[in-house]
NUPA-682342 format. One record per residue (C-alpha): residue number from 0; residue in three letters; chain; x negated, y, z negated. Coordinates in nm, 2 decimals. Layout:
BEGIN
{resi=NUM	resn=ALA	chain=A	px=X	py=Y	pz=Z}
...
REM end
This chain:
BEGIN
{resi=0	resn=UNK	chain=A	px=-13.38	py=-33.40	pz=2.89}
{resi=1	resn=UNK	chain=A	px=-13.51	py=-33.12	pz=3.11}
{resi=2	resn=UNK	chain=A	px=-13.57	py=-32.78	pz=2.97}
{resi=3	resn=UNK	chain=A	px=-13.48	py=-32.46	pz=3.15}
{resi=4	resn=UNK	chain=A	px=-13.58	py=-32.10	pz=3.11}
{resi=5	resn=UNK	chain=A	px=-13.29	py=-31.86	pz=3.15}
{resi=6	resn=UNK	chain=A	px=-13.35	py=-31.49	pz=3.22}
{resi=7	resn=UNK	chain=A	px=-13.07	py=-31.23	pz=3.24}
{resi=8	resn=UNK	chain=A	px=-13.12	py=-31.03	pz=3.56}
{resi=9	resn=UNK	chain=A	px=-12.78	py=-30.84	pz=3.59}
{resi=10	resn=UNK	chain=A	px=-12.58	py=-30.63	pz=3.36}
{resi=11	resn=UNK	chain=A	px=-12.26	py=-30.74	pz=3.19}
{resi=12	resn=UNK	chain=A	px=-12.09	py=-30.41	pz=3.25}
{resi=13	resn=UNK	chain=A	px=-11.75	py=-30.46	pz=3.42}
{resi=14	resn=UNK	chain=A	px=-11.76	py=-30.84	pz=3.36}
{resi=15	resn=UNK	chain=A	px=-11.49	py=-31.04	pz=3.19}
{resi=16	resn=UNK	chain=A	px=-11.52	py=-31.09	pz=2.82}
{resi=17	resn=UNK	chain=A	px=-11.56	py=-31.47	pz=2.86}
{resi=18	resn=UNK	chain=A	px=-11.88	py=-31.42	pz=3.07}
{resi=19	resn=UNK	chain=A	px=-12.02	py=-31.18	pz=2.81}
{resi=20	resn=UNK	chain=A	px=-11.95	py=-31.43	pz=2.54}
{resi=21	resn=UNK	chain=A	px=-12.12	py=-31.71	pz=2.74}
{resi=22	resn=UNK	chain=A	px=-12.43	py=-31.50	pz=2.78}
{resi=23	resn=UNK	chain=A	px=-12.45	py=-31.44	pz=2.41}
{resi=24	resn=UNK	chain=A	px=-12.40	py=-31.81	pz=2.34}
{resi=25	resn=UNK	chain=A	px=-12.69	py=-31.88	pz=2.57}
{resi=26	resn=UNK	chain=A	px=-12.90	py=-31.63	pz=2.37}
{resi=27	resn=UNK	chain=A	px=-12.91	py=-31.35	pz=2.63}
{resi=28	resn=UNK	chain=A	px=-12.81	py=-31.00	pz=2.51}
{resi=29	resn=UNK	chain=A	px=-13.01	py=-30.76	pz=2.74}
{resi=30	resn=UNK	chain=A	px=-13.14	py=-30.75	pz=3.09}
{resi=31	resn=UNK	chain=A	px=-13.48	py=-30.94	pz=3.12}
{resi=32	resn=UNK	chain=A	px=-13.40	py=-31.13	pz=2.80}
{resi=33	resn=UNK	chain=A	px=-13.53	py=-31.49	pz=2.82}
{resi=34	resn=UNK	chain=A	px=-13.41	py=-31.81	pz=2.65}
{resi=35	resn=UNK	chain=A	px=-13.52	py=-32.17	pz=2.67}
{resi=36	resn=UNK	chain=A	px=-13.26	py=-32.44	pz=2.64}
{resi=37	resn=UNK	chain=A	px=-13.24	py=-32.82	pz=2.69}
{resi=38	resn=UNK	chain=A	px=-13.02	py=-32.89	pz=2.99}
{resi=39	resn=UNK	chain=A	px=-12.73	py=-33.09	pz=2.86}
{resi=40	resn=UNK	chain=A	px=-12.38	py=-33.10	pz=3.01}
{resi=41	resn=UNK	chain=A	px=-12.25	py=-32.82	pz=2.79}
{resi=42	resn=UNK	chain=A	px=-12.54	py=-32.58	pz=2.87}
{resi=43	resn=UNK	chain=A	px=-12.51	py=-32.67	pz=3.24}
{resi=44	resn=UNK	chain=A	px=-12.15	py=-32.57	pz=3.24}
{resi=45	resn=UNK	chain=A	px=-12.23	py=-32.24	pz=3.08}
{resi=46	resn=UNK	chain=A	px=-12.51	py=-32.17	pz=3.33}
{resi=47	resn=UNK	chain=A	px=-12.27	py=-32.25	pz=3.62}
{resi=48	resn=UNK	chain=A	px=-12.02	py=-32.00	pz=3.48}
{resi=49	resn=UNK	chain=A	px=-12.27	py=-31.71	pz=3.47}
{resi=50	resn=UNK	chain=A	px=-12.52	py=-31.82	pz=3.75}
{resi=51	resn=UNK	chain=A	px=-12.47	py=-31.49	pz=3.93}
{resi=52	resn=UNK	chain=A	px=-12.60	py=-31.29	pz=3.63}
{resi=53	resn=UNK	chain=A	px=-12.91	py=-31.51	pz=3.54}
{resi=54	resn=UNK	chain=A	px=-13.22	py=-31.66	pz=3.69}
{resi=55	resn=UNK	chain=A	px=-13.29	py=-32.03	pz=3.61}
{resi=56	resn=UNK	chain=A	px=-13.63	py=-32.19	pz=3.61}
{resi=57	resn=UNK	chain=A	px=-13.71	py=-32.55	pz=3.52}
{resi=58	resn=UNK	chain=A	px=-13.99	py=-32.60	pz=3.27}
REM end
């Protein structure tokens, strides 16, 4: 499986609660927080849901 580095680049202020919960599930709590995950279908779906709030880099 591929690994990806996720970095939160936008705030969760005025975002729906489901998007906030998704970021926490990905391990992102603050702006510029970084998390590394294996890219499986579950993580890919979460990334797609909050793609406008994060930056994605392949490792």
